[in-house]
N, C-alpha and C positions, 0 to 999 in steps of 0.2 A: 554503787558506781559500776555501771556496765559499759560505759564508753569513755574514751579519753577526754580530758578537759584541756582545752587550749588556753594558754595564758598569753594575753596580749600585752604588748608594750608599744605605745604610740600607735595603737590600732593595727598592729602587725603581729601575727603569731610569732612568739619567741620561745615558748616552752610548752611541753605537753606533759600532763600529769596522768599517769595510768595507775590502775590498781595493782597490787603486788601479784594478783592472779594473772592479769594481762601481761605484766612484765615477765613473769615466769614462763608463760606460754610463748612469748616472743623468744626468750632465751632458749627454751626447749626446741623450738623450731629451728633455730640456728644450730644448736648442738646436734639435732637429728640429721641435718643436712651433712654434717661431718666434713665439710670442705671449707678450707680457709677462704676460697674465692666466693663462697656463698654469703660471707659476712663482710661488710655490713649488709643486713637485710634491706631490700628495697622498701619493705613495709615500714621499717624504722626510719630510713632515710627520707621517705616521702612526707613525713610530718615536720621535717626541719625547714626553716625559712632560709638557711644559708645555702650557698652553692656547695655541694659535697660530691666529690668524685673519687672513687677508688680505682686503682690501676695495679696491674701486676708489675713485676720487676722489669719486664720488657716494655712497659709503658702502654699496655693495652687496657682499655677501660673495662672493669669488671662489674661496676655498679655506679649508679648516680642518683642523686635526689631529684624529685620532681622539679624543684626550683632550678637545678642545673640543667635539666632536660628542656625546661621552658626557655631558659636563657640561651643555651647553645644549640638547641634543636638536634638534628641527626648527628652532629659532630660529637655529641656526648653520649651516644648509645653504646651499650655493651659491645665489645669487639672492635670498637674504633680506636685509633691511636690517640693517646692522651695529648700529644703535641698538636692535634687538630683543633684544640680549643684556643691555642695561642695564635697570635698574628704571625705571619711568615718570618719577620725579623727576630722573633723570640722563640721560635721552635727549637733551635739547637740548644739554647739555654734550658728550655723545658726538659729536653732529653737528658742533658747533663745533670740537672738537679735530681731527676727521678733516679738516675743511675747512682749518683752519689749517696742519696738518702737510703736507697735499697741496700747498699753495701755498708754504709757507716751506721745506720740506725739512728741518726741524729736528726731531730726536727729542724726545720728552717722556715723562714718567712720570705716570700718574694712578692713584688708588686709587678703585675703584668698588665699590659693594655687589654681592655675588654674588647675582644674581636668584634662583638656585636655593636659596640658603641665606641668608636675610636678615640673619642675625647674623654673617656672614663678609664679609671684603673681599677683592677681587682686586687685586693690584698689576700694572698693565699698563704695559709698556714699549711705546711706540708709535713706530714708525720709518717714514719715507717709503719707498715702493717703487713704481717704474714709474707714477708719477702717482697712486698710491693710498697705502695704508698697510698695515703688518703690525703686529698686536698680539701680544705675547708676555706671557702672564699666568701668575701663580702665585697659587694660593689662599692666603689669609693666615689668621691666627688670628682667632677671634671678636672682634667689636668690644666694647669696654667700654661699658656703659650706666649 
């Protein structure tokens, strides 16, 4: 096994199976970087089908998955404010959630409007990581009006 195996669910990539040698190489690359902001590695994030965004305690994006970058475009690039992925009415809440999780270390779930598709919601699981947060999102069904 020289390359990753993608496992599909409903014709969409859901999991990636890698050899232990590949896994150890990925972990070694993260360890060699030695910086908390360098993990999660973009190489690891880019194989995920979920929207994944990492941000520091100040709410600045430090990493994002290919899926998130495709969904949010430049608003999801490293160095951009995390609140930029939220619609204007939800940006203050986004700042508060990031601040609270960074301090408390407790995971939370929030549902926010998908800025790119106003009639859809994204379910975000937000977890603490290295003094910042990681958001894992899934695009939800259209909202009922």
